[in-house]
C-alpha positions in Angstrom: 0.1 -0.1 0.0 1.3 3.4 -0.9 1.0 6.3 1.5 -0.1 9.8 0.3 1.6 12.7 1.8 -0.1 16.1 1.8 1.5 19.3 2.6 0.5 21.7 5.4 -0.8 24.4 2.8 -2.8 21.7 0.7 -4.5 20.6 3.9 -5.3 24.1 4.9 -6.6 25.0 1.6 -8.8 21.7 1.6 -10.1 22.7 5.2 -10.8 26.4 3.9 -13.0 25.0 1.0 -14.7 22.5 3.3 -15.5 25.4 5.7 -17.0 27.6 2.9 -19.2 25.2 1.0 -21.9 25.1 3.4 -22.0 29.0 3.5 -22.0 29.2 -0.3 -24.9 26.6 -0.5 -27.0 28.4 2.2 -26.3 31.8 0.2 -27.5 30.3 -3.0 -30.3 28.5 -1.3 -31.6 31.8 0.5 -31.4 33.5 -2.8 -33.3 30.9 -4.7 -35.9 31.1 -1.8 -36.2 34.9 -2.2 -36.4 34.6 -6.1 -39.1 32.1 -5.8 -41.1 33.9 -3.2 -40.9 37.1 -5.7 -42.3 34.8 -8.6 -45.0 33.4 -6.4 -46.1 37.0 -5.0 -49.7 37.8 -5.5 -50.5 34.0 -6.9 -52.9 31.7 -5.2 -51.9 28.1 -4.8 -53.9 25.4 -6.3 -54.1 21.7 -5.9 -50.8 19.9 -6.7 -51.2 17.7 -10.1 -49.4 14.5 -10.7 -49.4 15.2 -14.5 -49.7 18.3 -16.6 -50.0 18.5 -20.5 -46.7 19.6 -21.9 -48.1 21.3 -24.9 -49.4 24.2 -22.8 -46.2 24.8 -20.7 -43.2 27.0 -21.9 -39.7 26.1 -21.1 -38.7 25.4 -17.6 -36.8 27.9 -15.5 -34.7 26.7 -12.9 -35.0 28.5 -9.3 -32.9 26.8 -6.6 -34.1 23.1 -6.7 -37.5 23.9 -8.6 -38.5 24.0 -12.1 -41.0 26.8 -13.1 -43.3 26.7 -15.9 -45.6 29.4 -17.4 -49.0 28.6 -18.7 -50.9 32.0 -19.3 -51.7 33.3 -15.7 -50.7 30.0 -14.0 -47.1 29.4 -12.9 -46.6 25.6 -12.4 -43.8 24.9 -9.8 -42.3 21.7 -9.7 -40.3 21.0 -6.5 -37.6 18.3 -7.8 -36.5 15.9 -5.4 -32.9 15.1 -4.9 -31.4 16.7 -8.1 -28.0 18.3 -7.1 -27.2 19.2 -10.8 -29.7 21.8 -11.1 -27.0 24.6 -10.1 -25.1 26.2 -12.7 -27.5 26.8 -15.4 -27.5 23.5 -17.2 -29.5 22.4 -19.9 -32.5 20.2 -19.1 -32.9 16.9 -21.3 -36.5 15.3 -20.8 -37.4 11.8 -21.8 -40.9 12.5 -23.2 -43.6 9.7 -23.4 -46.9 11.2 -24.8 -48.0 14.5 -24.3 -47.8 15.0 -20.6 -45.2 15.4 -18.0 -45.9 13.4 -14.7 -44.4 13.1 -11.2 -41.5 10.6 -11.3 -40.8 11.2 -15.1 -37.1 11.2 -15.4 -34.6 13.9 -17.1 -31.2 14.5 -17.3 -28.9 17.8 -16.7 -26.2 18.6 -19.0 -23.7 21.2 -18.0 -23.5 24.0 -20.8 -20.2 23.5 -22.9 -19.6 20.0 -21.5 -19.2 18.2 -24.9 -22.7 17.0 -24.5 -22.1 14.7 -21.6 -25.4 14.3 -19.6 -25.3 14.4 -15.8 -27.1 11.7 -13.7 -31.0 11.2 -14.0 -33.3 13.2 -12.0 -37.0 12.7 -11.5 -40.0 15.3 -11.5 -41.9 16.0 -8.3 -45.8 17.0 -8.4 -46.7 19.9 -10.3 -48.1 22.8 -8.0 -50.3 25.5 -9.8 -50.1 29.4 -8.5 -52.4 31.4 -10.2 -52.6 35.2 -10.6 -56.0 36.7 -10.2 -57.6 38.7 -13.0 
């Protein structure tokens, strides 16, 4: 077995990175929460839906760990469970089966400029409608 030796500056740098990571994630999360609250301001929440017709939805916008779709006065929020690859403005690649997107449908993320190497699979959550009054 081969021993690995790391110098003090390298260890200090790694410790500093580890210490800063949660702060950065927290700041990103707080910013995403504020952006989502701003998007939902003045809208009324409806009953979450398992599936939505995709032909009526626009492109997905990523806000934190959520996907937002616009459909006229309605903003659909999909709270994506456990998909760490939504950060960094990735491309979203959906596997479509029919004309609906449903809870647990799979999609992948692809970092922009990555040479088209997709990330791991993620799955959709329920679609929550938030409607603006007339």
